[in-house]
Every structure is written in structure tokens, then in C-alpha cells.
NUKE-991243 format. One record per atom (N, C-alpha, C, O): x negated, y, z negated. Coordinates in steps of 0.05 Angstrom, whole numbers, plus 32768, in hexadecimal, padded with zeros to 4 digits. Example, Ala and Ser with C-alpha at 12.3 -4.5 7.8 and 13.67 -1.06 7.14 Angstrom:
BEGIN
7EF87F8E7F64;7F0A7FA67F64;7EF87FBE7F64;7EE37FBE7F57;7EFF7FD37F72;7EEF7FEB7F71;7EFE80017F63;7EF480177F5F;
***
This chain:
BEGIN
7D0F7F947EB2;7D297F967EA6;7D3E7F947EBD;7D3D7FA27ED1;7D517F837EB9;7D667F7E7ECD;7D7C7F947ECB;7D817F9F7EB6;7D887F9A7EE2;7D9D7FAE7EE3;7DB67FA37ED5;7DBE7F8C7ED9;7DC27FB37EC4;7DDA7FAB7EB7;7DEF7FC17EBB;7DEA7FD87EB3;7E057FBA7EC7;7E1A7FCE7ECD;7E287FD67EB3;7E2E7FC57EA2;7E2D7FF07EB1;7E3C7FFA7E9A;7E597FF17E9B;7E657FF17EB1;7E647FEA7E85;7E807FE27E84;7E917FFB7E82;7E8E800B7E70;7EA47FFD7E95;7EB680147E96;7ED1800A7E8D;7EDB7FF67E98;7EDD80187E7B;7EF880117E70;7F0D80187E85;7F0D802E7E90;7F1E80057E8C;7F34800A7E9E;7F4A801A7E90;7F5280147E7A;7F5280307E9D;7F6680427E90;7F82803A7E96;7F93803C7E84;7F8880327EAE;7FA3802A7EB5;7FA2800C7EBC;7FA180057ED3;7FA37FFC7EA7;7F9F7FDF7EAA;7FB37FD17EBC;7FAC7FC07ECC;7FCC7FD97EBA;7FE17FCB7EC9;7FDE7FD07EE7;7FDE7FBD7EF7;7FDB7FE97EEF;7FD77FEF7F0C;7FBD7FE37F16;7FBB7FD97F2D;7FA87FE57F06;7F8E7FDA7F0D;7F917FBC7F13;7F877FB27F27;7F9E7FAE7F00;7FA07F917F04;7FB27F897F1C;7FAC7F767F29;7FC67F997F21;7FD77F947F38;7FC77F967F52;7FC87F847F63;7FB77FAB7F54;7FA77FAF7F6C;7F917F9B7F6F;7F8B7F917F84;7F857F947F58;7F707F807F59;7F7B7F647F61;7F6F7F557F70;7F947F5E7F58;7FA17F457F5F;7FA77F457F7D;7FA67F2F7F89;7FAF7F5B7F88;7FB47F5D7FA5;7F9A7F557FB4;7F9B7F457FC7;7F847F617FAC;7F6B7F5B7FBA;7F647F3E7FB7;7F5B7F317FCA;7F687F327F9F;7F627F167F9B;7F747F047FAD;7F6A7EF17FB9;7F8D7F0B7FAF;7F9F7EFB7FC0;7F987EFD7FDD;7F997EE97FEC;7F917F157FE6;7F8A7F188002;7F707F098009;7F6D7EFF801F;7F5E7F087FF6;7F457EFA7FFA;7F477EDC7FF5;7F337ECD7FF7;7F5F7ED27FEF;7F637EB57FEE;7F5F7EAA800A;7F647EB8801E;7F567E92800B;7F4D7E868024;7F627E87803B;7F5B7E8C8052;7F7B7E848034;7F8F7E848049;7F967E9F8055;7F9F7EA0806C;7F917EB48047;7F987ECF8050;7F807EDE805B;7F847EF1806A;7F697ED78053;7F517EE7805A;7F4D7EEA8078;7F477F008081;7F507ED58087;7F4C7ED780A3;7F617EE980B0;7F5B7EF880C3;7F7A7EE780A7;7F8F7EFA80B0;7F877F1780AA;7F8B7F2880BB;7F7D7F1B8092;7F747F36808A;7F5E7F40809D;7F607F5780A6;7F4B7F3080A3;7F357F3880B5;7F3F7F3D80D1;7F377F5080DE;7F527F2D80DB;7F5D7F3180F5;7F6C7F4C80F6;7F6B7F5B8109;7F7B7F5280E0;7F8A7F6B80DE;7F767F8280DE;7F7B7F9680EC;7F607F8080D0;7F4C7F9580D0;7F417F9A80EC;7F3E7FB180F4;7F3B7F8480FA;7F317F878115;7F457F958127;7F3E7FA78136;7F5E7F8D8125;7F737F998135;7F787FB6812F;7F7F7FC68141;7F737FBE8117;7F777FDA810F;7F5D7FEA8112;7F5D8002810C;7F477FDD811A;7F2D7FEA811D;7F247FF68102;7F1A800D8101;7F267FE780ED;7F1E7FEF80D3;7F077FDD80CA;7F097FC480CC;7EF27FE980C1;7EDB7FD980B7;7EE27FCF809B;7EF17FDC808C;7ED87FB88094;7EDF7FAB807B;7ED87FBB8062;7EE57FB8804E;7EC37FCB8064;7EBB7FDB804C;7ECB7FF58049;7EC680038035;7EDC7FFB805B;7EEC8014805A;7F06800F804A;7F1C800E8055;7F02800D8030;7F188006801E;7F30801A8020;7F4780118021;7F2A80338020;7F3F80478022;7F4F8045803C;7F67804A803C;7F42803F8052;7F50803C806B;7F618023806B;7F7780238076;7F58800E805D;7F697FF6805A;7F837FFE804B;7F987FF48052;7F80800E8037;7F9780178028;7FAA80298039;7FC280258039;7F9E803B8048;7FAE804D8059;7FBE803E806E;7FD480458074;7FB280298079;7FBF801A808F;7FD380058084;7FE07FF78094;7FD68003806A;7FE87FF1805C;7FE47FD48064;7FF77FC58068;7FCC7FCC8067;7FC57FB1806F;7FCB7F9D8058;7FD47F87805D;7FC67FA58040;7FCB7F938029;7FE97F8D8027;7FF17F768022;7FFA7FA0802C;80177F9C802B;80217F87803F;80337F78803A;80147F878056;801C7F75806C;80147F588065;80217F45806E;80007F558055;7FF57F3A8050;7FFC7F2E8034;7FF97F168030;80057F408022;800A7F378007;80287F3A8000;80307F517FFB;80377F258001;80547F277FFB;805A7F317FDF;806F7F3E7FDB;80497F2B7FCC;804E7F357FB1;804D7F537FB0;805E7F607FA3;80397F5F7FBD;80377F7C7FBE;804F7F877FCE;805A7F9C7FC6;80567F7B7FE4;806C7F857FF4;80867F867FE4;80967F987FE8;808A7F727FD3;80A37F717FC3;80A27F847FAB;80B77F8A7FA0;808B7F8D7FA4;80887F9E7F8C;80947FBA7F90;809B7FC77F7C;80987FC27FA8;80A37FDD7FAD;808E7FF37FAD;8094800A7FB2;80757FEC7FA8;805F7FFF7FA9;804B7FF67FBE;80487FDF7FC4;803D800A7FC9;802780037FDB;800D80027FCC;800B800C7FB6;7FFA7FF57FD9;7FDF7FF47FCC;7FD480107FC9;7FC680167FB5;7FD980217FDC;7FCF803D7FDA;7FDC804C7FC3;7FCF805B7FB6;7FF680477FBE;800380537FA6;7FF6804A7F8C;7FF080597F7B;7FF2802F7F8B;7FE580257F73;7FCA80317F6F;7FC280387F59;7FBB80337F84;7FA0803D7F84;7FA0805B7F7B;7F8F80637F6B;7FB3806A7F85;7FB380877F7F;7FBC808C7F62;7FB680A17F57;7FCA80797F56;7FD3807B7F3A;7FBC80767F27;7FBD807E7F0F;7FA6806A7F30;7F9080647F1F;7F7E807C7F1A;7F7D808E7F2B;7F71807C7F04;7F5C80907EFE;7F45808B7F11;7F4280757F1C;7F35809F7F15;7F1E809D7F28;7F0C80867F20;7F0280787F32;7F0780827F07;7EF6806C7EFE;7F0380517F05;7EF5803E7F0D;7F1D804F7F01;7F2B80367F08;7F2A80317F27;7F27801B7F30;7F2D80477F36;7F2C80447F53;7F10803A7F5B;7F0E80297F6D;7EFC80447F4E;7EE1803B7F54;7EDD801D7F4E;7ED0800E7F5D;7EE980147F38;7EE77FF87F30;7EF67FE67F44;7EEC7FD17F4B;7F0D7FEF7F4E;7F1C7FDF7F62;7F0C7FDE7F7C;7F097FC97F88;7F017FF57F84;7EF27FF67F9D;7ED97FE47F9B;7ED27FD67FAD;7ECC7FE57F84;7EB57FD47F7F;7EBC7FB67F80;7EAE7FA67F8B;7ED27FAF7F74;7EDC7F947F74;7EE17F8B7F91;7ED97F757F99;7EEE7F9B7FA0;7EF47F957FBD;7ED97F917FCC;7ED77F7E7FDB;7EC77FA37FC8;7EAD7FA17FD6;7E9D7F887FCE;7E907F7B7FDF;7E9F7F817FB5;7E937F687FAC;7E9F7F507FBA;7E917F3D7FC2;7EBA7F507FBC;7EC87F3A7FC8;7EC07F377FE6;7EBD7F207FEF;7EBD7F4D7FF4;7EB77F4A8011;7E9A7F3F8014;7E947F338029;7E897F448001;7E6E7F398002;7E6C7F1C7FFB;7E597F0F8001;7E817F127FED;7E817EF67FE5;7E8E7EE37FFA;7E8F7ECB7FF6;7E977EEF8010;7EA57EDF8024;7E917ECC8031;7E797ED38035;7E9A7EB58039;7E8A7EA08046;7E7B7EAD805E;7E877EBA806E;7E617EA8805F;7E517EB48075;7E5B7EAC8091;7E587EBC80A4;7E667E958094;7E717E8D80AE;7E887E9F80B6;7E8B7EA780CD;7E997EA580A3;7EB07EB680A9;7EA77ED380AE;7EB17EE180BF;7E937EDB809F;7E877EF680A3;7E7B7EF880BE;7E7E7F0D80CC;7E6E7EE380C7;7E627EE480E2;7E787EE480F8;7E757EF2810C;7E8D7ED680F3;7EA47ED68106;7EB07EF18109;7EB87EF9811F;7EB17F0180F3;7EBC7F1B80F4;7EA77F3180F0;7EAB7F4480E1;7E907F2C80FD;7E797F3E80F9;7E7F7F5B8101;7E737F6D80F5;7E917F608113;7E977F7B811C;7EA27F8C8104;7E9A7FA38102;7EB27F8180F4;7EBD7F9180DE;7EAA7F9480C7;7EAE7FA480B5;7E947F8480C7;7E807F8780B2;7E697F9A80BA;7E597FA280A9;7E697FA380D3;7E547FB580DC;7E577FD080D0;7E6D7FD980CA;7E407FDD80CC;7E407FF980C2;7E42800D80D8;7E49802480D3;7E3E800680F1;7E3E80198107;7E5680148119;7E598023812D;
***
């Protein structure tokens, strides 16, 4: 029997979609390498989503978010815990889908140690 993830209903759809869109835009090909360079410069590992939020890295790279008047951390904190988990899971899925060549280039931020 194959694993099937339970579907969780999003409680705050607008904030959830805003934050998910930020992640999608940052992972667009033109911005992703800048994002990884910024993570390296800040000594943040790619899987440390909350630290990415604390350091306001998304705001520096996403002009739509910067113009919105809210930070990614504010949007994240407005979400219910289940919504936060879904956003974090989406982010983690995206970092695993990155081209292996780019992952190798930025292997330091992908390390667990």
C-alpha cells in the first residue's frame, strides 16, 4: 500500500497563498541563485525555514512582498499551525526539486552538519 498524505484544509487561505507565492517567485530560476548566495552570506542552511524568515531574506529578493507592507514572518505568524506546516512543507519540497547541479554548487547550505 502506497503512502497517501492526508489533505489538510487551509484555514487562512489569503495569507497562505501570499506566502506560497513568495516561495514560488524566489524559486524561479532568475532569483534562486541570489537566494542561495544570500543564505551562504547569512550562514543559514537551506532547510532552516524559520531562520530564513527571521533574516528577512524573502523581502530582499521578492519585490512583490517588499511592496505589500508585510514581512514573510508576519504572514507566517498569522497562519494557523497547520497552515504553517503546509507552507514549511511546500518550501522543503521546493528545495528538494532544485537542479542537482545547483544543489552541488551550493552544497554547504544543503549540509545537515
